[in-house]
C-alpha positions as CSV (number, residue, x, y, z in Angstrom):
1,M,149.2,-22.6,-88.7
2,G,150.2,-19.5,-90.7
3,Y,149.3,-21.0,-94.0
4,V,145.9,-22.2,-92.6
5,M,145.2,-18.6,-91.6
6,L,146.4,-17.5,-95.1
7,A,143.9,-19.9,-96.7
8,G,141.1,-18.4,-94.6
9,A,142.2,-14.9,-95.6
10,I,142.1,-15.9,-99.2
11,A,138.7,-17.5,-98.8
12,A,137.3,-14.4,-97.0
13,E,138.7,-12.0,-99.7
14,V,137.3,-14.1,-102.6
15,A,133.9,-14.2,-100.9
16,A,134.0,-10.5,-100.3
17,T,134.9,-9.7,-103.9
18,T,132.1,-12.0,-105.1
19,A,129.6,-10.4,-102.8
20,M,130.7,-7.0,-104.1
21,K,129.6,-8.1,-107.6
22,Y,126.2,-9.0,-106.1
23,S,125.9,-5.8,-104.1
24,E,125.2,-3.9,-107.3
25,G,127.3,-0.9,-106.4
26,F,126.6,-1.3,-102.7
27,S,122.9,-0.7,-103.3
28,R,121.9,-4.1,-101.8
29,F,122.4,-4.4,-98.1
30,G,123.1,-8.1,-97.7
31,P,125.9,-8.5,-100.2
32,S,127.3,-5.1,-99.2
33,L,127.5,-6.3,-95.6
34,V,129.2,-9.6,-96.7
35,T,131.7,-7.5,-98.7
36,V,132.7,-5.3,-95.7
37,L,132.8,-8.2,-93.2
38,G,134.7,-10.4,-95.7
39,Y,137.4,-7.8,-96.2
40,V,137.7,-7.1,-92.5
41,L,138.1,-10.8,-91.8
42,S,140.5,-11.2,-94.7
43,F,142.8,-8.4,-93.5
44,A,142.6,-9.7,-89.9
45,L,143.7,-13.2,-90.9
46,L,146.4,-11.8,-93.2
47,A,147.8,-9.8,-90.3
48,Q,147.9,-12.9,-88.2
49,T,149.6,-14.8,-91.0
50,L,152.4,-12.3,-91.1
51,K,153.5,-13.3,-87.6
52,T,154.8,-16.6,-89.1
53,V,155.0,-16.2,-92.9
54,S,157.2,-13.7,-94.7
55,I,155.4,-10.7,-96.1
56,G,156.5,-11.3,-99.6
57,S,155.3,-14.9,-99.7
58,A,152.1,-14.2,-97.8
59,Y,151.1,-11.3,-100.0
60,A,152.0,-13.0,-103.2
61,I,150.0,-16.0,-102.3
62,W,147.0,-14.0,-101.0
63,S,146.8,-11.7,-104.0
64,G,147.7,-14.3,-106.6
65,V,145.5,-17.1,-105.5
66,G,142.7,-14.6,-104.8
67,T,143.0,-13.1,-108.3
68,A,143.0,-16.5,-110.0
69,A,140.0,-17.7,-107.9
70,V,138.0,-14.5,-108.6
71,A,138.7,-14.9,-112.3
72,A,137.5,-18.5,-112.2
73,I,134.3,-17.4,-110.3
74,G,133.8,-14.7,-112.9
75,L,133.9,-17.4,-115.6
76,V,131.6,-19.9,-113.8
77,L,129.1,-17.6,-112.0
78,F,129.0,-14.6,-114.2
79,G,129.7,-15.9,-117.7
80,E,132.8,-13.9,-118.2
81,G,134.9,-14.8,-121.2
82,L,138.2,-16.7,-121.0
83,G,140.5,-15.5,-123.8
84,V,144.1,-16.0,-124.4
85,A,145.1,-12.8,-122.6
86,K,143.2,-13.8,-119.5
87,V,144.7,-17.2,-119.4
88,A,148.2,-15.8,-119.9
89,G,147.6,-13.3,-117.1
90,I,146.5,-16.0,-114.7
91,V,149.5,-18.2,-115.6
92,L,151.9,-15.3,-115.1
93,I,150.3,-14.5,-111.7
94,V,150.6,-18.1,-110.5
95,G,154.1,-18.3,-112.0
96,G,155.1,-15.2,-110.1
97,V,153.8,-16.6,-106.8
98,V,155.7,-19.9,-107.4
99,V,159.0,-18.0,-108.2
100,L,158.6,-15.8,-105.1
101,N,158.1,-18.8,-102.9
102,L,161.0,-20.8,-104.4
103,G,163.5,-18.1,-103.3
104,G,162.6,-14.6,-104.3
105,A,160.6,-13.7,-101.2
106,H,163.0,-15.0,-98.5
């Protein structure tokens, strides 16, 4: 169940970050509200996750998957570029999460 809550925390964080882009510096009420509520929900779910999943693994997955997902959303929705450095960074993030979960975060 911990990993299900972690998936929810990631989804809420990704939605909040995407809404922040649409908030135009918190000048638009709707996206600003989604940003705040998304981060509150994300942290609440992450806190519940930590009852059953180690902090190192949970945080690595939450931040790594969230970062990779937001980078993909930036590419698809906002036309951001995808250069060698960005690909390498995402690969390193995902690789770090895998390494932590294989034994470094226990």
